[in-house]
C-alpha positions in Angstrom: 89.0 77.5 136.3 89.2 75.0 133.7 92.6 73.5 132.2 93.7 70.8 130.2 95.9 68.0 132.2 97.9 65.3 131.0 97.9 62.6 133.5 99.8 59.8 131.6 101.8 60.4 128.3 100.3 58.9 125.3 97.7 59.4 122.3 95.8 62.8 122.1 92.9 61.5 124.1 95.2 61.8 127.3 94.4 65.2 127.0 91.5 65.9 129.5 89.6 68.9 130.7 89.7 69.5 134.6 88.6 72.0 137.0 91.5 73.4 138.8 91.8 76.4 141.6 92.6 79.8 140.2 96.1 80.7 140.4 97.0 83.3 142.8 100.1 85.5 141.8 103.1 85.8 144.0 104.8 89.2 144.6 106.6 88.9 141.1 103.7 87.3 139.4 100.6 88.1 137.0 97.6 86.0 136.0 96.4 86.5 132.7 92.8 85.4 131.5 93.5 83.5 128.3 91.9 84.6 125.2 93.8 82.4 122.7 96.3 79.5 123.3 98.6 78.6 120.5 99.0 74.9 119.6 102.3 74.0 117.9 103.7 70.5 116.9 106.1 70.1 119.8 103.2 70.2 122.1 101.8 67.1 120.6 105.4 65.2 120.4 105.8 66.3 124.3 102.5 64.8 124.9 103.7 61.3 123.9 106.5 61.3 126.3 108.9 60.3 123.7 110.3 64.0 122.8 113.3 65.6 124.1 111.4 67.8 126.5 109.4 65.4 129.2 107.6 67.2 131.7 106.8 65.9 135.0 103.5 64.4 135.5 100.9 65.5 135.4 100.9 68.9 133.4 98.9 71.5 131.6 100.6 71.7 128.1 101.1 74.9 126.0 103.8 77.7 126.1 101.9 80.3 124.0 99.0 82.1 124.9 97.6 85.6 124.8 94.9 87.6 126.9 94.4 90.1 129.4 95.8 90.7 133.1 93.2 89.9 135.5 95.7 90.4 138.8 99.1 91.3 139.5 101.6 90.5 142.5 102.6 93.5 144.9 105.8 94.2 143.4 104.8 94.1 139.8 105.4 97.5 138.2 105.8 97.1 134.3 102.3 95.5 133.9 98.7 96.1 135.4 95.2 94.8 135.4 93.6 95.1 132.0 96.8 95.2 129.8 96.9 92.9 126.5 99.6 90.5 127.0 101.5 87.7 125.4 103.5 84.7 127.0 105.2 82.6 124.6 108.1 79.6 124.7 110.9 82.0 123.0 110.6 84.7 125.9 109.3 82.7 128.8 111.2 80.7 131.7 107.9 78.9 132.0 106.8 76.8 128.8 103.7 75.0 130.1 100.4 75.7 131.5 98.6 77.5 128.7 96.1 75.4 127.8 93.9 76.9 130.5 91.5 79.7 131.3 93.9 81.4 133.6 97.9 81.3 133.3 100.2 82.1 135.8 103.4 83.9 134.8 106.4 85.8 136.2 106.3 89.3 135.1 109.4 89.3 133.0 107.8 86.3 130.8 105.1 88.5 129.6 105.3 91.1 126.9 102.5 93.9 126.1 101.0 93.2 122.3 100.2 96.2 120.2 96.4 97.0 119.9 96.4 96.0 116.1 97.1 92.6 116.9 94.4 90.3 118.0 94.9 87.7 120.8 94.7 84.8 118.4 97.3 86.7 116.2 99.7 87.3 119.3 100.1 83.6 120.0 102.3 83.6 116.8 105.1 85.4 118.8 105.8 82.4 121.0 107.0 80.0 118.7 106.0 80.7 114.9 107.7 84.3 114.3 110.9 83.9 116.3 111.3 80.3 114.6 111.3 81.6 111.3 113.2 84.8 112.2 115.7 82.8 113.6 116.0 80.1 110.8 116.1 83.1 108.1 118.7 85.2 109.5 120.7 83.6 112.2 121.1 80.3 110.6 120.2 81.1 107.0 122.2 84.2 106.7 119.4 85.3 104.0 120.1 88.6 102.3 118.2 90.6 99.9 119.6 89.3 96.8 118.9 85.8 97.4 116.3 83.4 97.0 114.6 81.5 99.6 112.3 78.4 99.5 110.2 77.7 102.2 109.4 73.9 101.7 105.7 73.8 103.8 105.0 77.5 103.6 101.2 77.2 104.6 101.5 76.8 108.1 102.1 79.3 110.8 105.7 79.0 110.7 105.8 79.1 106.9 103.7 82.0 106.6 105.8 83.9 109.5 108.9 83.1 107.1 107.3 84.6 104.0 106.3 88.1 105.8 109.8 88.1 107.2 111.8 87.3 103.9 109.3 89.7 102.2 110.3 92.4 104.4 114.0 91.6 103.8 113.6 92.2 100.1 114.5 88.4 99.2 112.7 86.4 96.6 110.4 83.7 97.8 109.3 80.5 96.5 106.6 78.5 98.8 105.3 74.9 98.7 101.8 73.9 99.9 99.9 70.6 99.5 96.4 71.9 98.7 95.0 74.6 96.3 93.9 76.4 99.7 97.1 76.4 100.9 98.5 77.8 97.3 96.2 80.6 97.3 97.2 81.5 100.7 100.8 81.6 99.6 99.8 83.8 96.8 97.9 86.2 99.0 101.0 86.4 101.2 103.0 87.6 98.0 105.5 85.0 97.0 107.1 85.3 93.7 106.4 81.5 93.1 103.9 79.0 94.5 104.5 75.3 94.1 102.4 72.3 95.0 104.7 69.8 96.7 102.1 67.1 96.3 102.8 67.0 92.5 105.8 65.6 90.9 106.9 68.5 88.9 107.4 71.0 91.6 111.0 70.7 91.6 111.1 71.2 87.9 109.3 74.8 88.4 111.6 75.7 91.0 114.7 75.0 88.9 113.0 76.8 85.8 112.2 79.9 88.1 115.9 80.0 89.3 117.2 79.8 85.7 118.7 76.4 86.8 120.9 78.0 89.5 118.8 76.6 92.3 117.9 78.4 95.7 120.1 80.0 98.1 118.3 78.8 101.2 115.7 76.4 101.9 113.5 76.3 105.4 112.6 72.7 105.8 109.4 72.0 107.8 109.6 68.0 107.3 113.0 66.8 106.6 112.5 63.3 106.5 110.3 63.5 103.4 112.0 66.4 101.5 115.5 66.6 102.5 117.0 64.6 99.7 114.9 66.8 97.2 116.4 70.1 99.1 119.8 69.0 98.5 119.0 68.8 94.5 117.3 71.9 94.5 120.0 74.1 96.7 122.5 76.5 94.7 126.0 76.3 94.8 127.1 77.4 98.4 123.7 77.0 99.5 122.2 76.7 102.7 119.3 74.2 104.4 117.8 75.1 107.7 116.0 72.2 109.2 112.9 73.4 111.2 110.8 70.2 111.4 111.4 66.6 111.2 109.3 63.2 112.1 111.7 60.3 111.2 114.6 59.2 109.2 115.8 59.7 105.5 118.4 58.2 103.1 120.5 61.1 101.3 123.8 61.2 99.3 126.0 63.2 101.3 128.1 63.7 97.9 125.7 66.4 96.8 126.6 68.5 100.0 130.3 68.2 99.0 129.9 69.0 95.3 128.0 72.4 96.0 129.7 73.0 99.4 126.2 73.3 101.2 125.3 73.9 104.6 123.0 71.8 106.3 121.8 72.8 109.8 119.2 72.3 112.5 117.9 74.7 114.7 115.8 74.5 118.1 114.3 77.6 119.5 115.0 76.8 123.0 119.0 76.7 122.5 118.6 80.4 122.3 119.2 82.5 125.7 117.6 85.7 126.8 120.2 87.8 125.3 119.9 86.2 121.8 116.0 86.3 121.7 115.6 90.0 122.7 116.6 91.5 119.4 114.4 89.0 117.8 111.4 90.1 119.6 112.2 93.5 119.7 112.2 93.3 115.8 108.8 91.6 115.7 107.3 94.0 117.8 108.3 96.6 115.6 106.7 94.8 112.5 103.7 93.9 114.2 103.1 97.8 115.1 104.0 99.1 111.8 102.0 96.6 109.9 104.9 94.7 107.9 103.9 91.7 110.0 100.2 90.3 110.2 99.9 86.6 112.0 97.9 84.1 110.0 95.5 82.3 112.1 93.7 79.1 111.2 91.1 77.1 113.2 90.1 78.2 116.5 89.2 75.2 118.6 87.5 75.2 122.2 89.7 74.3 124.9 87.8 71.2 125.7 88.7 69.9 122.5 92.4 70.0 122.9 92.7 66.5 121.3 91.1 67.8 118.1 93.7 70.5 118.0 96.5 68.1 118.4 95.3 66.0 115.6 94.7 69.1 113.2 97.9 70.7 114.1 99.9 67.5 112.2 97.3 67.1 109.6 98.5 67.7 106.0 97.2 71.0 104.7 98.1 73.2 107.8 96.6 76.8 107.3 98.1 79.5 110.0 98.0 79.2 113.4 96.2 76.8 115.2 94.3 78.4 118.4 92.7 77.0 121.3 90.1 79.6 122.6 88.0 79.4 126.2 
């Protein structure tokens, strides 16, 4: 099989395609023929060697993928050859190895996917949807009578959050930085779409909320936006930081005056008991059609370096996918 290997930490060009032996499953393992692998911003941070997650070299990146089971171990009972499945960071003990034509996983690290969900769409189950779900409901405590501002909503986590918040009955404000992104947000049913590249978007949000501000903000780029989020927050509002790439200066007095909660989140802090109800709810939503993952660019496996550049570029649009 072909697989992407990282033999040294560094820029995107360290992602090299290599030929590897096909994996052979142990008794409790399965092999998945990869049809789509999800690319996440965290994959790019890990590749640099400066992230909190630092795998031993050499390694094959990627924790999210979907495909068809091609072989099973002797004791595997819940899965069979031909099953359409996904594996992902949220529910797998193995968070590497998916940038490859064949993926080896423990039986318990794989879930079946509904027939209506494509392989590309299923890759959003690994990070995007569970991140959005945890941020909205566990950390953010969103309720149906509230307004949520998804600051950077055109990417995979953002579009997942729109669908989940809409299903919960909340009012939704979403931001994007391009016209294509704004069009996507409107197609997803946001109540207000604003361009965060323009200077007046904060005024639009305050006008929409009658000057009250927003109850919950999901923040994808806190090092740029957190100060604005504090200004836009309603009394007793909450801000959940999902993404950050540096430092920012803020005035903490704002958190005091409004009694705000500013909190971070990291998906890997959830244990299996905490993630199960999230995944159960997501599978229900995928099966009944209330959740439909938005996919973006599909890039050949050999061009993984290009995918790493694209996933961090402005104007994110849905999930970035690697295909065999």
